[in-house]
C-alpha positions in Angstrom: -25.2 5.8 -6.1 -22.2 8.0 -5.3 -21.9 10.1 -2.1 -20.1 13.5 -2.5 -18.9 15.4 0.6 -17.2 18.8 0.7 -15.0 19.3 3.8 -13.5 22.5 5.2 -10.0 22.9 6.8 -11.3 21.9 10.2 -12.6 18.6 8.8 -16.3 19.6 9.0 -18.6 18.4 6.2 -20.1 21.5 4.6 -22.2 19.8 1.9 -23.1 16.1 1.3 -25.0 15.0 -1.7 -25.9 11.6 -3.2 -25.8 11.4 -7.0 -27.0 8.7 -9.4 -23.6 8.5 -11.1 -20.0 9.7 -10.4 -19.7 13.4 -11.0 -23.4 13.6 -12.1 -25.2 17.0 -11.7 -23.0 18.6 -9.1 -23.4 22.2 -10.5 -26.3 22.9 -8.1 -24.2 21.9 -5.1 -21.3 24.2 -6.2 -23.7 27.1 -6.8 -25.4 26.6 -3.4 -22.0 26.5 -1.6 -20.7 29.7 -3.3 -24.0 31.4 -2.5 -23.6 30.4 1.2 -20.1 32.0 1.3 -21.4 35.2 -0.3 -24.3 35.5 2.1 -22.0 34.8 5.1 -19.4 37.3 3.9 -16.7 34.7 4.1 -13.6 34.8 2.0 -13.6 32.3 -0.8 -11.4 29.2 -0.3 -8.0 29.2 -2.1 -7.4 25.4 -2.2 -9.5 22.4 -3.0 -8.4 18.8 -2.9 -10.2 16.3 -5.1 -10.0 12.7 -6.2 -10.3 13.5 -9.9 -10.8 16.3 -12.4 -8.1 18.4 -10.8 -6.6 19.5 -14.1 -7.3 19.5 -17.8 -5.3 19.4 -21.0 -7.7 21.9 -22.6 -8.6 24.9 -20.5 -9.8 24.8 -16.9 -10.7 21.6 -15.0 -14.3 20.6 -14.4 -14.0 21.4 -10.7 -12.6 24.9 -11.4 -15.4 25.6 -13.9 -18.0 24.5 -11.3 -16.6 27.0 -8.7 -16.0 29.7 -11.3 -16.8 32.5 -8.8 -13.8 31.7 -6.7 -11.1 33.2 -9.0 -8.1 32.3 -6.8 -9.1 28.7 -6.2 -6.4 26.2 -6.9 -7.5 22.5 -7.4 -5.2 19.7 -6.2 -5.2 16.0 -6.4 -5.2 14.4 -2.9 -2.3 12.1 -1.9 -4.3 8.9 -1.6 -5.4 9.1 -5.3 -2.0 10.3 -6.3 -0.4 7.1 -4.9 -3.1 4.9 -6.4 -2.3 6.3 -9.9 1.2 4.9 -9.5 -0.2 1.5 -8.4 -1.8 1.3 -11.9 1.7 0.7 -13.3 2.1 -2.6 -11.4 1.8 -5.8 -13.4 -0.1 -7.5 -10.6 -0.8 -6.8 -7.0 0.1 -10.4 -6.2 3.7 -9.7 -6.9 5.9 -10.2 -3.8 7.4 -6.7 -4.1 4.0 -4.9 -4.4 3.6 -4.2 -0.7 7.2 -2.9 -0.4 6.6 -0.6 -3.4 3.4 0.9 -2.0 5.1 1.4 1.5 8.2 3.0 -0.1 5.9 5.2 -2.2 4.3 6.5 0.9 7.7 7.2 2.5 8.7 9.2 -0.6 5.8 11.6 0.2 5.5 11.6 4.0 8.0 12.0 6.9 7.6 12.1 10.6 7.8 15.6 12.1 11.4 16.1 13.2 10.5 17.9 16.4 8.0 15.3 17.4 10.4 12.5 16.5 13.2 14.1 18.5 10.9 14.5 21.6 9.9 10.8 21.3 13.6 9.8 21.1 14.4 11.8 24.2 11.5 10.2 26.1 12.5 6.7 25.0 16.2 7.3 25.9 15.2 8.5 29.4 13.0 5.4 29.9 15.9 3.2 28.8 18.4 5.0 31.0 16.2 4.4 34.0 16.5 0.7 33.4 20.1 0.4 32.3 23.5 1.7 33.3 26.1 3.0 30.9 25.9 4.5 27.4 22.8 3.9 25.3 23.5 4.2 21.6 21.2 5.9 19.1 20.8 2.5 17.3 19.4 1.0 20.5 17.0 3.9 21.0 15.8 3.6 17.4 15.3 -0.1 17.7 13.1 0.4 20.8 10.7 2.8 19.1 7.8 1.0 17.5 5.7 2.2 14.6 2.7 2.3 16.9 4.6 4.8 19.2 5.5 6.9 16.2 1.9 7.0 15.0 0.7 7.8 18.5 3.1 10.6 19.4 4.3 12.1 16.1 2.7 14.0 13.3 3.4 13.3 9.7 4.0 15.9 7.1 4.8 16.0 3.4 8.4 16.3 2.2 7.9 18.9 -0.4 7.6 18.8 -4.2 11.3 18.7 -5.1 12.3 16.0 -2.6 9.2 13.9 -3.3 9.8 14.0 -7.1 13.4 13.0 -6.6 12.6 10.1 -4.3 9.7 8.7 -6.4 11.9 8.8 -9.5 14.7 7.0 -7.7 12.2 4.3 -6.4 10.8 3.7 -9.8 14.3 3.5 -11.4 15.2 0.9 -8.8 12.2 -1.3 -9.2 11.9 -0.8 -12.9 15.1 -2.9 -13.3 16.4 -6.3 -12.4 15.8 -5.4 -8.7 12.1 -5.3 -9.4 11.8 -8.9 -10.5 10.7 -11.9 -8.4 12.6 -15.2 -8.1 11.1 -16.3 -11.4 12.2 -13.1 -13.2 8.7 -11.6 -13.4 8.8 -7.8 -13.2 6.8 -5.8 -10.7 6.3 -2.8 -13.0 5.2 -2.4 -16.6 8.1 -0.4 -17.9 6.3 1.7 -20.6 3.2 2.3 -18.5 5.1 3.2 -15.2 7.3 5.7 -17.1 4.3 7.3 -18.7 2.5 7.6 -15.3 5.7 9.1 -13.7 5.8 11.7 -16.5 2.1 12.6 -16.2 2.0 12.7 -12.4 4.9 15.2 -12.0 2.3 18.0 -12.6 0.5 17.0 -9.4 1.9 18.5 -6.2 1.5 16.1 -3.2 -1.0 17.6 -0.8 -2.8 16.4 2.4 -5.3 13.7 1.9 -8.9 14.8 1.4 -11.3 13.5 4.1 -14.4 11.7 2.8 -17.1 10.5 5.1 -20.5 9.0 4.7 -23.5 11.2 5.6 -24.8 9.1 8.5 -22.2 10.6 10.9 -22.1 14.2 9.7 -23.6 15.8 12.8 -21.5 13.9 15.3 -18.4 14.4 13.1 -19.0 18.2 12.7 -19.6 18.7 16.4 -16.3 17.1 17.2 -14.4 19.0 14.5 -15.9 22.3 15.9 -14.7 21.4 19.4 -11.2 20.5 18.1 -10.9 23.8 16.3 -11.7 25.7 19.5 -10.1 23.6 22.2 -7.5 21.6 20.4 -7.7 18.0 19.2 -9.1 15.4 21.5 -7.1 12.3 22.6 -10.1 10.0 21.7 -12.3 9.9 18.7 -15.2 7.4 18.4 -18.6 7.4 16.8 -19.5 3.9 18.0 -22.1 4.0 20.7 -20.9 0.8 22.3 -17.3 2.0 22.5 -18.4 5.4 23.9 -20.6 3.7 26.5 -17.7 1.4 27.6 -15.2 4.3 27.9 -17.7 6.3 29.9 -18.4 3.4 32.3 -14.6 2.8 32.7 -13.9 6.4 33.4 -16.7 6.6 36.0 -15.2 3.5 37.7 -11.5 4.6 37.6 -11.7 8.4 37.9 -15.2 8.9 39.3 -16.2 11.2 36.5 -17.2 10.9 32.8 -14.5 11.0 30.1 -16.6 13.2 27.9 -18.9 15.6 29.7 -21.0 16.0 26.6 -21.7 12.2 26.4 -25.1 11.0 27.4 -25.7 7.2 28.1 -28.0 5.3 25.7 -31.6 4.9 26.8 -32.9 1.4 27.7 -34.4 -0.6 24.9 -38.2 -0.4 25.2 -39.1 -3.0 22.6 
């Protein structure tokens, strides 16, 4: 069984279906969604991110054909699957350079937002200045910023097609050489295969990752995405009842009020 979920720009799940096989009988789902847009008088989407069937060597892609009423729709491959296609060119995932290759591949596509990163550096420099006297070098500030702090305070964005293409090409050139071999001389990359993958994947523009979720949390997820779209993103996301209950109790103890005014405590187990 394969779950298929269609998500809008706010992260809300519009349609969720369960099929007997991958890609099996999705035409009814597409027709129903296009009908909903027509009846609601909403403009048709112009971009769609998928994990496969984003393009075709002969005519239009399968996804484009399914949503044929949306003439301006452009179908893209999402970043996660874009990266996984390069991973197929690795000889073995047990190679000591495999983790480095995948991390560097992600860095070729993503970068920290410069404004967010600069604000974090200023905050970290101010914190260090309060503890020390004298000049604080940029190197010291950079060394004190952890990846957790970057992930917490800074947004990530894509570098753009030209820069990403150049960086990925340089990375593969580096590791598809003597520098890509382990101490026994075993290569990380299959030369012919990785070069073919690089050539084929240049047609895919790196785009934001498509969000895919299981149907069991759709209502809770959509409610949160609606609130985020109206009020701005929340500082806490959780769909675990135990976690939400613990946060609520802690907030009541420390602040004397609930953390989330919409949260309602779980009822007592009745057997």
